[in-house]
C-alpha positions as CSV (number, residue, x, y, z in Angstrom):
1,M,95.3,104.4,213.1
2,S,93.5,105.5,216.3
3,A,89.8,104.6,216.9
4,A,88.7,108.3,216.1
5,V,90.6,108.5,212.8
6,N,89.2,105.0,211.8
7,R,85.7,106.4,212.0
8,R,86.4,109.4,209.8
9,I,85.6,110.3,206.2
10,V,88.0,112.7,204.7
11,I,86.6,114.8,201.8
12,V,89.2,115.9,199.3
13,T,88.7,118.9,197.3
14,A,91.0,120.5,194.6
15,V,90.3,124.2,193.9
16,H,91.7,127.0,191.9
17,G,90.7,130.7,191.6
18,P,87.6,130.6,189.3
19,S,85.9,127.9,191.3
20,A,86.7,129.3,194.8
21,P,83.5,131.4,195.1
22,L,81.5,128.1,194.9
23,L,83.1,126.6,197.9
24,P,80.6,128.0,200.3
25,E,77.7,126.0,198.6
26,A,79.8,122.7,198.6
27,Y,80.5,123.3,202.4
28,A,76.7,123.9,202.9
29,S,76.1,120.5,201.3
30,L,78.6,118.9,203.6
31,C,77.0,120.4,206.7
32,E,73.8,118.8,205.6
33,Q,75.3,115.3,205.8
34,E,74.3,113.0,208.7
35,L,76.6,110.2,209.6
36,P,76.2,107.2,212.1
37,D,77.0,107.8,215.8
38,G,80.7,108.0,216.2
39,W,81.5,108.9,212.7
40,E,82.7,112.4,211.5
41,W,83.9,114.1,208.4
42,R,86.9,116.3,207.7
43,W,87.3,118.5,204.7
44,V,90.7,119.0,203.0
45,I,90.7,121.9,200.5
46,Q,93.9,121.8,198.3
47,E,94.6,124.9,196.1
48,D,96.1,124.0,192.9
49,G,98.9,126.6,192.9
50,R,99.3,129.5,195.5
51,T,97.3,132.7,195.2
52,D,95.2,134.9,197.3
53,D,92.1,134.0,195.5
54,V,90.9,130.9,197.4
55,R,91.5,131.5,201.2
56,P,88.6,134.2,201.6
57,Y,86.1,131.4,200.5
58,V,87.4,128.7,203.0
59,P,84.9,128.1,205.8
60,D,86.0,129.0,209.3
61,D,85.4,125.4,210.8
62,R,87.7,123.2,212.8
63,R,86.8,120.3,210.5
64,V,88.2,122.2,207.4
65,V,91.9,122.0,206.5
66,F,93.2,124.4,203.9
67,R,96.5,123.8,202.0
68,Q,98.1,125.4,198.9
69,G,100.4,124.3,196.3
70,R,103.5,126.0,194.7
71,H,103.7,129.7,193.7
72,G,103.0,130.2,190.1
73,R,102.5,126.7,189.1
74,Q,99.4,124.4,188.7
75,G,99.6,120.8,188.5
76,G,96.0,120.0,187.8
77,P,93.3,118.6,190.0
78,G,94.9,115.2,190.2
79,V,98.1,116.5,191.6
80,A,96.2,118.6,194.1
81,R,94.0,115.8,195.2
82,T,97.0,113.5,195.6
83,I,99.1,115.7,197.7
84,A,96.1,116.4,199.8
85,L,96.1,112.8,200.8
86,A,99.1,113.9,203.3
87,H,96.2,115.3,205.4
88,A,93.6,112.6,204.7
89,D,93.8,110.8,208.2
90,G,90.7,108.8,207.8
91,A,89.5,105.3,207.0
92,Y,87.7,106.6,203.8
93,V,88.4,109.4,201.2
94,K,85.6,111.1,199.3
95,V,86.2,113.2,196.4
96,L,84.2,116.4,196.0
97,D,84.9,119.0,193.4
98,A,84.8,122.6,194.5
99,D,81.9,123.3,192.1
100,D,79.8,120.3,193.0
101,R,77.3,119.6,195.9
102,L,76.4,116.5,197.8
103,P,72.7,115.8,198.2
104,P,71.6,114.9,201.8
105,G,72.4,111.4,202.7
106,A,75.1,110.8,200.2
107,L,78.0,110.1,202.7
108,A,75.9,107.9,204.9
109,R,74.8,105.6,202.0
110,D,78.2,105.2,200.6
111,L,79.7,104.5,204.0
112,A,77.0,102.0,204.7
113,A,77.8,99.9,201.5
114,L,81.5,99.8,202.4
115,E,81.0,99.1,205.9
116,A,78.6,96.2,205.2
117,D,81.1,94.3,202.7
118,P,84.9,94.3,203.4
119,T,85.4,92.9,199.8
120,I,84.1,96.3,198.3
121,G,86.8,98.9,197.9
122,W,84.9,101.8,196.5
123,A,81.4,103.3,196.0
124,T,79.8,105.5,193.4
125,S,76.3,106.8,192.9
126,R,73.8,108.3,190.5
127,V,74.6,111.9,189.3
128,L,72.3,114.7,188.3
129,D,73.7,117.7,186.3
130,L,73.0,121.0,188.0
131,L,72.3,123.5,185.4
132,P,72.8,127.3,185.4
133,D,69.1,128.0,186.0
134,G,69.1,125.6,189.0
135,S,67.2,122.7,187.4
136,T,68.6,119.3,187.3
137,A,69.0,116.6,184.5
138,G,69.8,112.8,184.8
139,F,71.5,110.3,182.5
140,P,69.9,107.2,181.1
141,G,71.8,103.8,181.4
142,D,72.8,103.6,185.0
143,P,73.8,100.2,186.2
144,D,71.7,98.2,188.6
145,H,71.9,99.2,192.1
146,G,74.5,97.1,194.0
147,P,78.0,95.5,193.4
148,I,80.1,96.2,190.4
149,E,82.5,93.3,189.7
150,R,86.1,93.7,188.6
151,G,86.6,94.6,185.1
152,E,83.0,95.7,184.3
153,V,83.9,99.5,184.2
154,L,86.7,99.0,181.8
155,A,84.7,96.8,179.6
156,F,81.7,99.2,179.4
157,W,84.1,102.2,179.0
158,K,86.0,100.7,176.1
159,A,82.6,99.7,174.3
160,N,80.9,103.0,174.8
161,G,83.3,105.7,173.5
162,F,85.5,106.0,176.6
163,R,82.4,106.8,178.8
164,A,82.1,104.9,182.1
165,Q,78.7,103.7,183.3
166,V,79.5,105.2,186.9
167,H,80.9,108.8,187.5
168,P,84.3,109.1,189.1
169,A,83.4,112.5,190.8
170,T,81.1,110.4,193.1
171,L,83.9,108.1,194.4
172,L,84.3,107.1,198.1
173,V,87.4,105.0,198.5
174,R,89.1,103.0,201.2
175,R,92.1,105.1,202.0
176,D,94.6,102.2,202.1
177,L,93.4,101.1,198.6
178,L,93.6,104.6,197.3
179,L,97.1,105.0,198.5
180,A,98.1,101.5,197.1
181,L,97.2,102.8,193.6
182,G,99.1,106.1,193.9
183,G,96.1,108.4,194.2
184,W,94.9,110.1,191.1
185,M,96.7,109.9,187.9
186,A,99.3,112.6,186.9
187,L,97.3,113.7,183.8
188,P,95.9,117.2,182.7
189,A,92.5,115.8,182.7
190,S,90.6,112.3,183.0
191,E,92.7,111.7,186.2
192,D,89.6,110.7,188.0
193,T,88.6,108.4,185.3
194,G,92.0,106.8,185.5
195,L,91.7,106.2,189.2
196,L,88.1,104.6,188.7
197,L,89.4,102.2,186.1
198,A,92.4,101.3,188.3
199,L,90.1,100.7,191.2
200,N,87.7,98.5,189.3
201,A,90.8,96.5,187.8
202,V,91.7,95.4,191.3
203,S,88.7,95.6,193.5
204,R,84.9,95.3,193.5
205,G,82.8,98.4,193.8
206,W,79.2,99.6,194.5
207,F,76.7,101.6,192.8
208,S,73.9,103.4,194.6
209,E,70.7,104.3,192.5
210,E,70.1,107.2,194.9
211,V,71.5,110.5,193.7
212,G,74.9,111.0,195.3
213,L,76.2,114.2,193.5
214,L,74.9,117.4,191.9
215,Y,77.5,118.0,189.1
216,R,77.5,121.7,188.3
217,K,77.5,122.7,184.7
218,W,78.9,126.3,184.3
219,E,81.1,128.3,181.9
220,G,84.1,128.1,184.2
221,Q,84.3,124.3,184.7
222,V,87.6,122.8,183.5
223,T,85.9,119.9,181.5
224,G,84.0,122.6,179.5
225,Q,87.2,124.2,178.1
226,A,88.3,123.5,174.5
227,A,91.7,122.0,175.7
228,H,89.8,119.2,177.4
229,V,88.5,117.7,174.0
230,D,91.7,118.3,172.0
231,P,91.7,115.0,170.0
232,A,95.4,114.3,170.1
233,E,95.6,114.9,173.8
234,R,92.3,113.1,174.5
235,D,93.6,110.0,172.6
236,A,96.8,110.0,174.5
237,R,94.9,110.4,177.9
238,M,92.7,107.4,177.0
239,A,95.5,105.2,175.9
240,V,97.4,105.6,179.2
241,V,94.3,105.2,181.2
242,E,93.4,101.9,179.5
243,A,97.1,100.7,179.7
244,R,97.3,101.2,183.4
245,A,94.0,99.5,184.2
246,R,95.0,96.4,181.9
247,A,98.4,96.3,183.5
248,L,96.7,96.2,187.0
249,A,94.2,93.6,185.9
250,T,96.9,91.2,184.6
251,S,99.4,91.8,187.5
252,G,97.7,89.3,189.8
253,W,97.2,91.8,192.6
254,H,93.7,92.2,193.8
255,W,92.2,94.0,196.8
256,P,91.7,93.0,199.4
257,T,94.6,90.5,199.5
258,D,94.5,87.1,201.0
259,A,95.9,88.3,204.3
260,A,93.7,91.4,204.6
261,A,90.6,89.4,203.7
262,G,91.2,86.7,206.3
263,T,89.0,84.2,204.6
264,G,90.9,84.4,201.1
265,R,90.4,86.4,198.0
266,R,87.0,86.6,196.6
267,P,86.8,85.4,192.8
């Protein structure tokens, strides 16, 4: 990896037709980000499918890469994000849904946490719901600011009705770790939760008490559709998400490895 690429954050966004008109707001929030000297961001927008609906909303910016999927077929956001990794040529990968926005300073805070401690593989942050009237709403029960040890997210998720204490839509991940885990899970939903639990099964994380995402609530969002809460499918998703995390946790493989850490694996 070249020196320039090694100092790059790649933002990965899966998009489909209904959410495409919101891309300019996501782009504006990226343009407000300030990074340390020598660092840059690149935005990979991956359409889930292939239509004429998304391209008109893609910004004309050399930092923006637009790719499309297959004609007449959608694989879901997890598949779109994972194939977008082919163009994620940076040290870090940040997820940003097409309908969400990053508050100023979000990228720099996440980057600082991971750059300061090589034993931390991923970072998350506080989320505010962005409501249709423009107001915001927070959530009680955020974890303490600082490190999240291996296994903590799975334990909390299992004990609290399959709800994690940190939000997977805020993830910033080391690219090598993300690739080692195969990207996002091939599920119709909860693919980002599956990634979060897998990350926490093998590596330490970080939570920032500063707001790192404005999570838009609107009638077109995928998680608001009836299919998302179908009991039979939800049970199946939760079962495979948990099984994968537990299999990783008991595999004996942790990140960073002894060789990568140099000084040995951190307990």
